N, C-alpha and C positions, 0 to 999 in steps of 0.2 A: 562368540559368545550364542548362549540358546535364544532362540527367537522366542520360545514361550517364557522366558524370563523377561525380556525386553518388552513384549508384550503386555505382561503383568505389570510391569513398571508404569506403562503407559494407561491401564486400568485404574492403578492407584492413583496416579497423577488426577486422574478425572473425577475420582471420589473425592479427591481432596477439595476441587473445584466446586462439587455438588456440595459439600459440607460448608462451604465461604456462601454457596448461593444460597443456601437455607437459611443461614444465619442471617444475611443482610436483608433479605427478602420477607421476613416477618413485616407485619401488617404493611405491607407494601399496596398502592393504588396504581392508577393510570399516571399521576402526576409524578411519583418516584420512578414509575418505568421508563417515561419520557426525560425528565430532566433533574432525576434525583432530588426533587424538593428542593432545588437548588442550594442545597447544604453540603456538598461535597468540598473536602480538603482540598486544597490547591496543590500541596506539596505531592498526594497522592495522584491527582488527575496528572500532572505534570510529568510524575515518572512513571504512571501505568501509559502516557500518550507514547512514550519513548517506545514501549513495545508495540502499540498500533502503529506508530509509524514506521517501524523497521519492518517490522512481519518475517514470516520465511523467506519472503523473496531477498530481503537483504541478508539473511542469515545463510543461504546458500547462494543466489545469484551473483551476489556483489565480491565475495572471495571468487569463486567461480571463472570470475570475467578478467582477473587480474593478468591471468597467462592466456586468454584468448587473443588473437591477432586481429585488427582492422586498418586498412590501410596500410600493410607492410609493417606496422608497430605494434608491439604488446599493449592491450589498453590499457595494461598498468593501473596506477592509481588516478587515472582521468575522471573516475568518479568524483574525485574531491572537488572537480569544476564545478558541478550538480551540487555539491554539499555547500559551495561559498554562496550559491544562488539561493539556496532554502535558508542560510542566514537573512539576508536579504528579504524572501518571502515573509519568513515569520515576523521580522520588524513591521511589516505592512499590516500584518494581521492583528498584532499587538495593538498598534495605535490608530489604524484607521478602521479595520471592520470591528472589532471587539467593542468598542465606546457606541460605534451605532447599534450594535446587538443588544447592549444593556439598556441603552438608552429607550432604546424600543420592547423594552422585556419581552423579549423573541421564546418563544417555546419550540417553533420551527426558523431556522434562519432565512425560510423562504417568504416568510411572513411579509418580510421587509419589502419583497416585489408585489406582493398584493397591498401594501400599503402605498407604495409608489407609484404603481403602474394599474393595477387592477388585476381581475380572478386569470384572464388567461396567461397574463406573464407570470404569475404566482404560479402556476399550475405548469405551465412550460418550465420553470424552473426546477420545479419539484419532480417533474417527469425524469428530466435529465440528468438530475440527481440519482434517481434509482435507476435509470441505465449505466452510469456511470460507476456506482459503487456495487451493483451486483455483476458487473464484468471485471471491475478491479479487484474485488474480494475473493470470488471464486477465481479467478487465476492464480492469487496468492495461495488459496488452500489447495488448489489442483498443486501445487509446488510441492508443498510440503506431505502432503497425501502421497504423492508420488515417491517423494523421497522414503515415506515410510514404508511403501510397497516394495520398493528396491532394496532397504536395507533390511526388512525383517518378513515381510507378510510373502513375497515370491516365494520363499523357501517353505514355507507353511503351508503353500497351495491356494492363498485365500486370493478371489478375483479382486480387481481394481474397484469395480462396482460395489462389492459388497464392503469394501475397505472404506471408501467415501461415505456409504449409505450409514455406516453403524459411527463414524466420527460427527457427521453431520448431526445423527441422533444425540449425540454425546451432548453438542454444542446446544442444540434444542432444550436438552433439559435444564441446564442449567440457567439458561437465560429466559426461560419462559415466563418467571413470576418478576423475578427484580429487576429486569432491564438495567438503565443507567446506574443504579443505585449499588447493585450487585458489579458490574462489570469495572468500576471504578477501583473495587477492592480486588478482584480476580486479574485484572490487568496489572496492577502492583504486584502482585505475588509473581506472576508469569513475566514480567519484564527483569524483576530479580535472578530468578533462575537463566534466565537467556544472557543475561550480562554475566552473569556467574560463568556459565559453560565458555563462553567467547574468551574470558581470562583466561580459565583453565586450559584452553586448547593451545591458546598462545603461550604461555608458559611452559607447556610440557612440550612442545615443538622446538621452542628456541633451546630447551635444557637437552633434548635428544641432538640437535643439532650442535650442540656446544657453541653457541652463538650469544651476543649481548644484542639488545636490541639496535644500537649503533652498528655492531658488525654484521646483524641482519639486512639492515638499511643499507649498508653498502655493499653487500652480494647483491641484493634485489638491485640494486643500481648499475652494479657490472654487468647484469644480465640483461638491461633496460626494462625489469618489472616496474621501475620507480619513476617511468613516466608519467607526468603530470598535465601538462597544459599544451594543447593540440594548437599550433598556429596556422594551420592550413585552412584557409578561410572558406575553402568550396567543399571540405569535410563536414559530414554531419556531427563530427566531437569538435569543431572548433569552438576554443575557449568562450569566445563571448557569446556565442550560442547557447554554449552548456550553462555558464552562469546567468544568463538571462532567463533561459528556459527552466532553469532549477526553482528561480524565483517566481516564476507565474507558475509553475507546477505547485508549489508549496500554497501559493495563495489560492488558486482553483482547487486543489486536492484536499487541504485542510481549511483555509479560510471559507470557502463557497460549499465546502461537505458537511452535511448535516452529523454523520458521525462523529467528526471531529471535534467541531463547535457545538456539539450536543456535551460533550463532556465539559468543555470550558465554559459554557453557561449553565452548567450545575453547579460552578462556584457561585457565593453570594457576592464579594464584591468585585468589580472591574479590576480594582489595583490590584488583587491575589490574581484574578485570571490573567492579567498581562504579565505576571511575575512567574506564572505558570508556563507561559509560552515561550518567553526570553529564555527561562533556564531550561526549558525542555529544549531549545534550540541549540543551547551552546552545547550541551551533555550530548544532543544526537551526533553533532558533526565530530565530537571525539569518538565516538561509539564506532561511526562510519570509517574513521581513520583505522580504530583497531581490526574493524573487519577487514579491510585493505590489506593491512599488516598481515593478518590471519591468512588470507589469500595468497600474498607473497611466499610465506611459509609453507604453505600445502604445495604449492608448485615445487619450491627446494625441497622438501621432504621427496616429493613423487620422483625428482630426478635420481634421489640416491635410492629409489627402489626400483630402477630401471625403466621409468618412463622416458621415453622420447619422443620428439618432435617428427613426425614422419607426413610427407604427401601422399594424401590418398584421393583417389578418383572418385567424386560423387556426381553422378549425373552428368559425366563427361568433363568435368573440371576439377583441376587438381585443388584440395582443399587440404589446408594445414591441420593436423590432428594430433593429440599427444596419449600416444598408445602406450597402455601398460597390462600387464597381467595382476587381476587382482582375485584374492580367495573368495571361493565361490562362484566364480564365472569360469567357461572354458572360453580359450582362447583372449586374444588382446581385444581392450575397448579403449573407445575414447573419452576420456575422462575430463576434457575442457569442458567447461560451462558449470552446468547444476549437478554433475555428478562429482565433482571433485571434491568435495568436504566431505560427503558420505562415504564415498569410495576408501578415501584416506583413512576416515575415522573407524568405519565399520570392519574395513578390510587390514590394518596395519597398526593402528594404536592400541594400547592394552585395553582390557574389557571395560575397565574402571572409566577411561576416557569415553570410551564408545559407549556407554552408558550417560556418561554426561553429555554426550553430544546428543542423545536420542530426547533427553529431558528437557535440555535448550530447545530443540527443535521445534518439538509439541508446546512450549512454551512461547515459540513465535508464532505457530500456528494459529493457538486460540484465539489472540488479542485483536486480530484483523478480521477473523471469522465473527468471533462474538459481538463484537461492537458494530459491525457491518450489519448483522441479521437485526439488531435490536434499534439500528438508526432507520433502516429500511422500514421496519413494521412502523416507527413512529412516523416517520414522513408521508408514509400511505396512507395511514390513520388520519393524522392531521391535515396533512395538505391535499391530496384527493380525496378523501371519503369526510374530511370535515368533522372529523368523531367529536372534538372537543366542542363543539357548536351545536349538537345533537341533541338538544332538551327532551325529543320524545324518547330517549334512552337513559336508564337508570346506570349507575356505577358497573354493576353488574352486567346489564346488557354491553355496554361498553367494551369491558372485559372481553367478553365473549367473541366478539368482533375482532378484537385485538389479536385475541390467540391464534382465530384463524386464518387472521393474516400473516402470523409469524410463522404458522405452519406452511402457509403457502410459501412464502418467500424461502423457507428450508427445503422444498420441493424445487424450486425454481434453481436453488443454489445446486443441488445434486445433478439436474440436466446442463447446466453449464459446464459444472466439472468434468463430466463424461465426454462435452466436446472439446475442451482443452486437451484432455487425453488423448482423444483420436487427433488433435494437431502434432501433438509430441514434439515440440519445439525444444534445443537444448539451454535455452537462455530465457527464461520467461520475463524478465526484467525489462527486457526490451519491446516485448510484447506489449508489458502493462503500461511503460511509458509512452509510446505510440496509440493504444487505444485510449490513454488519458487526453491526449492533443486532440481527439476526434470529437469525445464525449463531454470533456470538462470546457471547450472552446465556447460553446452557445452560453452556458453558467457565467464565464467570465465575462462575457459581452454583455449580458444583461445585466448584471451587477454594475459592471464599468459606466455602462449609459446612466444608469441610477444615481451614481454617485458622480460624474463627470457631468453631465448634461444637465440643464433645468428643464427640457423640454418633456414633455407626455407623450405617450403611446395609447392608441386606440385599443379598446378592449376586446380585439377581434382577433381571429385563426391567423392573421396576417404575422404577427408575433412568433406564433406555432413553426409557420412553416418558413421563416426566414430562419429560426433556430434551426431547423433541421436541413436548410440548403446549404449553410455554412460548412458543416462538415464534407458534404459531397464537393463542394467548391474545393474545400482545402485538398482532399483528396485527389481530386484531379491534378491539381498546382503539385502536389508533393510528388505525383507519378511523373510528371513533366518537367520540374524544373531545373533538372542536369541536360535539357535539350533546349529547354529555353531559356535559360541563363547562364550558358556557357560552362557547364561543369558543376553550378552550385548545386548543393544536393540540402535538401530540407531535413532538418533534425528534428531535435527536442523544442526547438523554436515554433513547431508547427502549432501548438495550442494557441500562442499570441496569434500567429495569422487567421486561425477559426475564430478567437474571439474579437479580434478586427473586423473579418468576415460580417459576423454579427452585427456588432457596433454600428457597422455602417449601413448595414440593412434596417437596424432598428431607426437610424437617423432619417432614412430616406421615406420612413412612413410615419413619423414623430410629428408633433406641431406644437406650437408655443404654448407654453403654460401661461393662463394670465392671472394667475395670482402668486404673490409673492410667498418666498418660503416655501417652495413645493418639497423640498425635502430637509 
């Protein structure tokens, strides 16, 4: 298919988003930018948040990981272990965190830390959100930009840096004014297109391979791709670690994340916001299963096109790779991981399916990036600059500062994307989960201490130092666990360990609250 035609589709899609942004941002102000005037429809928020939760990482990395190998087995459907944990985490968000946020009528969820502990804890929480979301969002954005580069723009001779710059400029343009009020609608559109693309690809490959869903699952099971529960206690993928880790990843990356909660608290009633979270959780798990099924089908399809697992020496060690010839590339390439879906969609499937893949891919790209850019702007303006309390500025002055912050974060995004490009990792989802364990742990510890303990914290830099020390201790423990604990490897539970280090550090500097009803 013509690269020019595909690029034209991307630009047309962006123009549609720009039209939606213009329509929804009319008469917008700072309140509509930050929390949508608390008037968002819960069903739209729930559906749109599926797209934000999935992102391009799920669209490419989850299917690509099915045929990857870990510990002598295919990873298969093992991601469902994490998905079970997601369900538990979303229940905690709906019935513990959301009532707290609504009772305190928060614009920034980190205001809870201000009310509970004081300014230092509040700004420490906001700082770790800013670090966490910047790293996570740019990793997700890098993945999709890299796929677009691989599928379209390399053939046109466009450098990666130019691609990244133009896409960020697009996102900047349609989030500049409307903020959350706009994103609730654009995310709904984008989620619809992404899920449509997923279903179309699954149905087409099933039809092409002459398989029913049951027949496909039977073949996947025969080849070892349907592997779900890992029972090796020492493995990073042990099912208890994955379920518990998935629950806490959800609590931290959604419930303690300004971007995700910003959309939830934009719903008028608590009950509707809770329905939003539970509905989204159930649909999300179903969609994740579909992505894993698609991954299995892609690997089955690849083998019909001559792909074969081969041991290849990489840095002096044998590594299992799935090598195949793909149109537009000279020689055999390894399609395990993030390259699998784009390689099959753009190299072997009909042009119409390839087009649907590109539209679905960019639909997966924008929700994670636009929401992050808006939420980071909101958090920095509200939490770090105290913009809403600045009585010396009128609405126009506040808006000017907000726009400058928004632009600054776009520049930071661009630089981070270039760093991930230099790293050139085959499976970005593993990097994101690892990084989340380090950056969200202190947030988890801070909120847990506020909710579980009745003790107070000194309003000093000790809080920030503990929050910085916890990830360092977690890193040392993670690197040495195999030696220290008889082969035990720390995996996704790193987040919980990091949060525990933070909690214990805060407990050590805390003091007894002399007044009842502290929280």
